[in-house]
C-alpha positions, 0 to 999 in steps of 0.5 A, a space after each residue: 506677271 501680275 502687279 502686287 500692292 501691299 501694306 506694311 506696319 510703319 513701326 516695323 517694315 518687315 511686318 506685312 499687314 496686307 498684300 493683294 496676293 492674300 485674297 488674289 481672286 478678289 484683289 488682283 490687279 491682273 496682268 495688264 495693270 502694272 502702271 496703275 497708281 494706287 491712291 491712299 485716301 482716308 486710310 483706304 487704297 483706291 485704284 482705277 482699273 
C-alpha cells in the first residue's frame, strides 16, 4: 500500500488542500517509503526519497 501525504486548511481541517493522490504519477511516495519523514520548510513539503 503506497504512502500518502496531505495538507489541510488550518481553519477547517475537513478541507483538504492537497494530497499526493491528486497527482499520483508525479507525487507518489511509492510502496517502500512509509517511514520517510516529510519536512516543512518555507511553506514547502520536502522529503528524501
